[in-house]
C-alpha positions as CSV (number, residue, x, y, z in Angstrom):
1,X,184.0,-7.1,208.8
2,X,180.7,-7.0,210.9
3,X,177.7,-5.1,209.8
4,X,176.6,-2.1,212.2
5,X,173.1,-1.6,212.8
6,X,172.8,1.2,210.5
7,X,174.4,-1.0,207.7
8,X,171.7,-3.5,208.3
9,X,169.1,-0.7,207.8
10,X,170.5,1.0,204.9
11,X,171.5,-2.3,203.0
12,X,168.3,-4.4,203.7
13,X,166.3,-5.4,200.9
14,X,163.2,-7.7,200.6
15,X,163.8,-11.2,198.7
16,X,160.7,-13.2,197.9
17,X,160.1,-16.7,198.8
18,X,160.9,-18.1,195.2
19,X,164.4,-16.6,195.7
20,X,165.2,-18.0,199.2
21,X,166.9,-21.4,199.9
22,X,168.2,-23.4,202.7
23,X,169.7,-23.0,205.2
24,X,167.1,-20.9,207.2
25,X,168.0,-19.4,210.6
26,X,168.9,-21.6,213.5
27,X,166.9,-21.3,216.7
28,X,169.6,-19.1,218.3
29,X,169.5,-16.9,215.3
30,X,165.6,-16.7,215.4
31,X,166.1,-15.8,218.9
32,X,168.3,-12.8,218.1
33,X,165.9,-11.7,215.7
34,X,163.0,-11.8,218.2
35,X,165.2,-10.0,220.8
36,X,165.7,-7.2,217.8
37,X,161.8,-7.2,217.3
38,X,161.4,-6.5,221.0
39,X,163.7,-3.6,221.0
40,X,161.4,-1.8,218.6
41,X,159.3,1.2,219.9
42,X,157.3,-0.1,222.7
43,X,155.1,0.8,225.8
44,X,156.8,-1.2,228.8
45,X,155.6,-4.6,229.3
46,X,152.8,-4.1,226.5
47,X,153.9,-6.4,223.6
48,X,151.1,-6.3,221.0
49,X,152.4,-9.1,218.8
50,X,153.8,-12.5,218.7
51,X,155.6,-14.7,216.2
52,X,154.5,-18.2,215.4
53,X,157.1,-20.3,213.8
54,X,155.9,-22.7,210.8
55,X,158.4,-25.4,210.3
56,X,158.5,-29.1,210.1
57,X,155.2,-30.9,209.5
58,X,153.5,-27.7,210.2
59,X,154.7,-26.3,206.8
60,X,152.8,-29.2,205.1
61,X,149.7,-28.4,207.4
62,X,149.9,-24.5,206.3
63,X,150.1,-25.6,202.7
64,X,147.1,-27.8,203.1
65,X,145.3,-25.0,204.8
66,X,146.2,-22.4,202.0
67,X,144.9,-25.1,199.4
68,X,141.6,-25.5,201.0
69,X,141.1,-21.7,201.4
70,X,141.9,-21.4,197.8
71,X,139.2,-23.9,196.8
72,X,136.9,-22.2,199.1
73,X,137.6,-18.8,197.3
74,X,136.6,-20.6,194.0
75,X,140.2,-21.4,192.7
76,X,140.5,-24.6,190.8
77,X,142.8,-27.5,191.6
78,X,145.8,-25.9,189.8
79,X,145.2,-22.8,191.6
80,X,144.9,-24.7,194.9
81,X,148.0,-26.6,194.2
82,X,149.8,-23.3,193.4
83,X,148.8,-21.6,196.7
84,X,150.0,-24.9,198.6
85,X,153.4,-24.7,196.8
86,X,153.8,-21.1,197.6
87,X,153.3,-22.2,201.3
88,X,156.2,-24.6,200.9
89,X,158.7,-22.4,199.0
90,X,160.6,-20.6,201.8
91,X,163.0,-22.4,204.2
92,X,161.3,-20.9,207.1
93,X,158.1,-19.0,207.6
94,X,157.0,-16.9,210.5
95,X,153.5,-16.0,211.3
96,X,153.0,-12.4,212.7
97,X,150.0,-12.1,215.0
98,X,148.9,-8.8,216.4
99,X,147.4,-8.6,220.0
100,X,145.8,-5.3,220.0
101,X,144.3,-4.2,223.5
102,X,141.6,-1.8,222.1
103,X,140.7,-1.0,225.7
104,X,144.1,-0.3,227.0
105,X,143.9,2.8,229.2
106,X,147.2,4.5,228.3
107,X,148.3,3.1,224.9
108,X,145.8,3.7,221.9
109,X,145.3,1.1,219.3
110,X,147.4,3.2,216.6
111,X,150.4,3.1,218.9
112,X,150.2,-0.6,219.3
113,X,150.1,-0.9,215.6
114,X,153.2,1.1,215.3
115,X,155.0,-1.2,217.5
116,X,153.9,-4.2,215.5
117,X,155.3,-2.6,212.5
118,X,158.5,-1.7,214.2
119,X,158.9,-5.3,215.5
120,X,158.7,-6.5,211.9
121,X,161.1,-4.2,210.6
122,X,163.6,-5.0,213.4
123,X,163.0,-8.7,213.0
124,X,163.8,-8.4,209.2
125,X,166.8,-6.1,209.7
126,X,168.3,-8.6,212.3
127,X,167.8,-11.4,209.7
128,X,169.7,-9.4,207.2
129,X,172.4,-8.6,209.7
130,X,172.8,-12.3,210.3
131,X,173.0,-13.0,206.5
132,X,169.6,-14.1,205.9
133,X,166.9,-12.5,203.8
134,X,163.2,-12.4,203.9
135,X,159.9,-10.7,202.9
136,X,156.7,-9.7,204.9
137,X,153.7,-11.2,203.1
138,X,150.1,-10.6,203.6
139,X,147.2,-10.1,201.1
140,X,143.7,-11.6,201.1
141,X,144.9,-14.8,202.7
142,X,145.3,-13.0,206.1
143,X,141.3,-12.0,206.0
144,X,140.3,-15.6,205.1
145,X,138.4,-16.9,208.2
146,X,139.8,-20.4,208.2
147,X,143.5,-19.3,207.9
148,X,143.0,-16.5,210.4
149,X,141.3,-18.9,212.8
150,X,144.2,-21.5,212.5
151,X,146.9,-19.0,213.4
152,X,145.1,-16.7,216.0
153,X,143.3,-17.0,219.3
154,X,140.4,-15.0,220.1
155,X,141.1,-11.2,220.2
156,X,144.3,-11.7,217.9
157,X,144.7,-10.6,214.3
158,X,146.8,-12.3,211.6
159,X,149.1,-9.6,210.2
160,X,151.0,-12.0,207.7
161,X,153.9,-14.1,207.2
162,X,157.7,-13.5,207.3
163,X,159.5,-15.8,204.7
164,X,163.2,-16.3,205.8
165,X,166.0,-18.2,204.1
166,X,169.2,-17.5,202.4
167,X,169.1,-15.5,199.2
168,X,169.6,-17.8,196.2
169,X,171.9,-15.3,194.6
170,X,173.0,-11.9,195.5
171,X,170.5,-9.5,194.1
172,X,171.1,-6.3,192.2
173,X,170.1,-4.2,195.5
174,X,166.9,-3.0,196.7
175,X,164.2,-1.6,194.4
176,X,164.6,2.3,193.7
177,X,163.4,4.2,196.7
178,X,162.8,8.0,196.7
179,X,165.6,10.3,197.9
180,X,165.5,11.1,201.5
181,X,164.6,14.9,200.6
182,X,161.2,13.6,199.1
183,X,160.0,12.2,202.3
184,X,161.8,14.4,204.9
185,X,159.9,17.7,204.9
186,X,159.9,20.8,207.0
187,X,156.6,21.6,208.8
188,X,155.4,24.9,209.5
189,X,152.6,26.1,211.6
190,X,149.4,27.3,210.0
191,X,149.1,30.9,209.7
192,X,146.8,32.6,212.0
193,X,144.3,34.9,210.4
């Protein structure tokens, strides 16, 4: 039975890198994930993001970059080795880079950032619909100059990384989320006095 788009959204859950195993998506499956990302809210030809694949020898390069950044941040060799190992855990890693045009005459920056978030959500939902799992990872590493410079051209911002692979086991389901009624609220205009 195939999964509908709504099923893909309602059943998706995040799975961290230590719970992901081979195989990762094929090139054709990655292309489908990117096509889904491109269907997120957009503004015609303005695409304020790109996805950069980290695979093959590039994974070792990213691990070395993370270890160097850990040392620069004051971590000892054990901490640097742990950061390097974390970079190598997922079968596939995709860096998400924002290309926000602050001077765009029709699309303000906040709308471009919304498009970036929508693209990430669609990418992860497509991965789930194809039988994979993943998680968006960010944190302090995206703000480390050496790491950001390695992934970004001038004018780009490193958003984080999507770890992708096959779930090692079927999890018990997503973490508890609020009920829809807790976040779907009627708005009323303010009273005029």
